[in-house]
C-alpha positions in Angstrom: 6.7 -25.1 -21.4 3.3 -23.2 -19.8 4.2 -19.0 -19.2 1.2 -18.5 -16.2 0.3 -14.7 -16.0 -0.9 -14.5 -12.4 -0.2 -10.1 -12.6 -3.2 -9.8 -15.2 -6.6 -8.0 -14.6 -9.4 -9.8 -16.4 -12.3 -7.4 -16.9 -15.5 -8.2 -15.0 -18.6 -9.4 -17.4 -21.8 -7.5 -17.8 -23.6 -11.2 -15.6 -19.8 -10.9 -12.5 -20.8 -7.2 -13.4 -25.0 -6.9 -12.4 -24.1 -9.6 -9.7 -21.6 -6.7 -7.7 -23.9 -3.9 -8.6 -26.8 -5.7 -6.5 -25.4 -6.3 -3.5 -25.9 -3.8 -0.3 -22.8 -2.9 0.7 -20.9 -1.1 -2.1 -17.4 -0.4 -1.5 -14.3 1.2 -3.2 -12.5 -2.4 -2.8 -15.0 -4.4 -4.8 -14.5 -1.6 -7.1 -10.5 -1.9 -6.7 -9.0 -4.8 -8.2 -4.9 -4.5 -8.1 -2.3 -6.9 -9.1 -0.2 -7.7 -6.4 3.0 -5.9 -7.8 1.6 -2.7 -7.3 0.0 -3.6 -4.1 3.9 -4.4 -2.9 6.0 -1.9 -3.9 3.0 0.4 -2.2 4.3 -1.8 0.9 7.3 -1.1 -0.3 7.2 2.6 -0.1 5.9 2.2 3.2 8.6 0.9 4.5 10.8 3.0 3.0 10.1 6.2 4.0 9.6 5.2 7.6 13.1 3.8 7.3 13.8 7.8 5.9 11.8 8.8 8.3 14.4 6.9 11.4 16.6 7.5 9.9 15.9 11.6 10.2 14.7 11.5 13.8 17.9 10.3 15.7 19.6 13.3 15.6 17.1 15.5 15.8 16.5 13.4 19.6 20.1 13.7 19.9 19.7 17.8 19.7 17.3 17.7 21.7 18.7 15.5 24.7 22.5 17.3 24.5 19.7 20.4 25.2 18.4 19.0 27.9 21.2 18.4 29.5 23.5 21.4 28.8 20.8 24.0 30.3 
């Protein structure tokens, strides 16, 4: 049974580093090599934050609407 690790980041060789530095457009994305698991955690954090924001904004909207109707 072969075990495949998909979350491992292999270091760049010296030749790969040289070719990378010779490119004209160097951006942060060239230097950031994150595993998929970390990216998934980031998306999960964003979705949880949006859910909490929605949960706390509903009573505020209800309060404003009620205040407008009474006044």
